[in-house]
C-alpha positions, 0 to 999 in steps of 0.5 A: 216668303222672305226669310227674316230674323225674329226672337224665339224666346218660347224655345229658350233662345236669345238673339241679341243685337247689342254689341258683345263685350269683346277685345278691341275691334282691330284685334285679329285672330289669336292664332296666326294662320300660317302656324295653324295651317302648317299643323294641318300638313300631311306627312308620312315617313314610310314609302308607299305601295301604289296610287292608293298611297297618293297625295293630291296636288293641283292648280285648279285645272291640272291635278296630280296624285303623287306617291312613292313605291317600295323600290324608291321611285316617285310616281304621279298620275296627271289629270285635267278638268277637261280630259273627257274620253269617248265614253264621257268619262273624265280620265287620266292623261298619264302616269310618270315615274321618277327614278334616281341613281344611286337610289337614296331609298336604302333600308333605314334611310330617314324619309319624309313625304309632306304635303305643304299646304301653304306652298301647294307642294309635295316634298319628299326628303330622304337621307340626312347630311351629305346623303340627303335628297329633296324632291319637290313636286308642284303644279304652277298655280299661275301657269299650266305646267307641272314642275319636278325638282330635285336637290341633293348634296351629292350628284345623282342621275335622274330617269323619267319614264312615261309609264304605259297607260291606255296601250290598246283600244278598249270597247269604248275608249281608244288607245293613247299615242306616244309620238316617236322622234328624236327630240329630247322630249316625250309627247303623248296624246289621246284623241276622241276620233269617234264618240257617241255624242258630237260634243266629245268628238275631236277632243284631244288631250295629252302632254309633253315632258322635257327638261334641260339636260335630259335626253330621250333614251330607250322607250318612253324615257328621258335620262339626265345627261350627267349626274348633278346636285340639281335636276328639274323637268316639266310636264306641259298638259293640254286639252283642245278640240281640234280638227286633227292631231297636227293642230293639237300639236301646234297648240301644244308647241305654242304653249310650251314656247311661251312657258319654257323660258319662264324663270323657275324661281319667279314662277315658284315665288308667284305660285307661293304667293297665290296659295298664300292669298288663297289661305288668307281668304278664310280659315277656321282652326279649332281647339278642344277635344280630340275631334277638334284637330281632326275636324280642323284638318278635314275642313282644311284639306277638303278646301285644298282638294277643291281648290286643286280641281276647281278652277278649270274648264268644268266643275268638280266631279263629285265621284272622285274629282280628278283624284281617282286611283287604281282600285283592286276590287270594284263592281263592274257589271252583272253576269248575264247568266247568273245575275251576280255582280262581277267584281275585279280590278279597275284603273284610275280612269274608272269612277262609279256613276260615270261622267255625268253631273248630278246636281244634288251631288255637285252642290256640296262642293260649291255652297261652302265656297261663299263663306270661304271666299273661294269665288273663283272656284264657283265660276266653272259651275256657273259657266257650265250651266249658263252655257247649257241654257240656250240648247236646254231652252230649245229642247223644252220648246221642242218637247213641251211647246213652251218657253223657259228651261230647267236643268236635269238633275243628271246630265253631261256637261252639254244640254240634255233633258228627257222628253216626258209626255203626260202619260210618262211614268217618272222615276228617280230623276225624270221630273226632278226640276229643282236644280235650276231653282237651287242654282239661282239661289246660289247665284243670288248669294254669289251676287250678294257676296261679290257685288258683281252686277255684270254677273247678275245681268249676264248669268244670274238673271237669264238662268233665273228667268228661264227657270221661273218661265218654265215653272209658270208655263209648264204647270197648270193652275188649280181651281183657285188660280194657284200654280199647281205642280202636278206630276212633279218629283219631290227630289228623288224621294217621291215621284210624280207627286203634287206640289212638292216642297222643294220646288215650292220652297225654291219658287218662294225663296228665289222670287222673293230674293229676285224682287229685292234686286235694285231697279238697275238690274230688274226692269219694271216689266219683269218685276211685275211678271214675277210679282204676279207669279209670286202671288199665285204660288201654293203654300209650302206643304205642312201637316200634323204628325204626332199632334204637332205641326210639321213640314211635309215633302209634298202636299196632300195625303202622305201615301207615296212610296219613298225611293231614296234616303232623302228628306225633301221637306228640309229643302225649306231649311237648306238650300232655300233658307225659309226656316231656321235659327231666328226665323218664324216657324222654327218649331215647325221645322224642328218638329219635322226634323225630330221625326224625319225618315232618314237620320244620317250624315256622310256623303250627300246626306244633309243632316250635317247642314240642317242641324246647325241651321236649326240650332241643334248644336250637339248633333251638328258637332257629332255629324261634322265630326263623322263627316271629317273622320269617314276615311276610305280604309284603302286610301292613305290620304286623310281627306280621301273620304269613303265612297258613301253612295258615290265613289272614292275619294268622295267629294260630297262628304267633305263638301257637306262637312265644310258647309255644316262646320261653317253654319255652326259658326256663321249664318248670313241672311240678308244683311244680318250676320248670325254668329255662334248659332250652333257652336259647342262651348267645349270647342274654341276656334280662331276664324275668318269668313266672308259674308255678303256685301264684300264683308269679312268677319274674323275673330275668336270664340272661347267657352261659347263666347266671342272674345275677339271680333273684327268686322270689315268694313266696320260699318257692317258690325251693326249687322252682327247678331250674337246667338246664345242659349 
């Protein structure tokens, strides 16, 4: 069931392998990325009120929410990708407040707060001329440190305060500790002395805050010794699992000793260089109607947010990432007497759906990384699941007595799957075995894009082999000797059905891709084993509705009750690319799409991806625009998306929007690079994307036609397919 390209002339479509008439192949994008990128910067000219008015920053592991308050103070929350509290929730390290004296934020003083994307920094400028002050906040892209700098025409004093955070022990989470002493620094930590799961015990996270010319004063405050025209301080966060607090303090002291002597100007230059190479990996800048600029900014900001949180110890959390904020009204439970919802204010530590990873909700942030070229951001996702594999395989052996492994749809960062005997009645995520197949597909793409054979041997193949072994040994054969997937979920939508499409499509797709690997990666015995398994796979479920052939979410009579708002039949379009533009059976998928049960976009809904994969240009444009304009009205930053089914700022909405926009312009399959499969003629665009086999594709589209195309290496130009209607 290897996906292939073929003409679909019966649908009035044309695929042409002929080289288009374009500008010289050495031409580059008509819009310089730096200028277009600056147009996506976010700038405000009024003070904020609270953390809902914050901007995100980060270096991939350490994150900040930066905002101002009405009294003129600059504040930021500090987060970290591995700050797991006792309740297995990813929480803040703390909150820092910066005050200047004399206060420059007087009534009428001109103010600007700007997120400079190209530099990965927030600058707050107040006043003009001799009264101007500039505050710059950044998280060093190359070192684990937060920097705050102030420059002014006239001397000012600075006060830095660690605001109280978890001041008293809670029901599940202990209090933070500020270390007393006479050192000119503020050091604090949170320690998981006790937790329900041993994976959380002895995790300690916190930071030390210090700066040249600052002394410790009352409470949790540092004060500049004297006013000056330049002031700067640093915050050094650390998470570590240690036998005691002293060991954590020793690690932190060692880290600070290595970082504190670094030349600040050199660090800033290195930080800028990192962000410039990041933005040069790929881009898309759209011109046209009013929606074009909104989509461009939404795509660019979502990519920035993911980069800010995506290079740490663990994958990005779908429900707020590391940028959750205080929420004045949130459902926190139900009244035991009345059964009514209890709502009230929650802190920035709160996130609906907690600290577990849900694979269907995590994948939207990671599929777009391939075309964007953000391969470093994918590594924490792969590492987390690869690290789970041995323990998960042991649980499969314990519960079911056979080999192999699968990854539960919902699980913490350590191995955890439910024990489901045959009589067990499954529900939403119980018999949801699909994630290991989708992860294998993503890893196969990663290998195609990067050519990293070591990754294929050490990570991809062990994961894929465990997944295929699980399916082969966990399920029986039918009377014809075919694999029979009984009591298997069709994702969360249909429970305990027979031969669900997502798993069958995944098996066909993944095995077909694996068998294409070269002999150096796949030995003969394994190849023979997987070829045999491929030969007994059931066919992808199809049927007839309204007199037309369609894909079905599972085999047999369609009588099962639906339990969610998903369309599992389109897993054969995305993520398992069996049907789509230029592939056999497109009409089958289009027929099913026309009568799909759930027609919506936003959050994790995948219409926004399916539409361009099926060549539905108008719907693709509409859905992408919806995703990139669905803001939470309580949040000021224009890419802090509404919570949808998740929690604010929702990462699924932006991730699905990224992928949908990419698929409108470029789709890759094997060696083929399909351009303009669902691109609206009324939008022009300058673009650069990555493609498999270490390829980049750069150019410009106007009026639905490519006017500039550059493919690197040039030999890959022969694999480009220009799609037109």
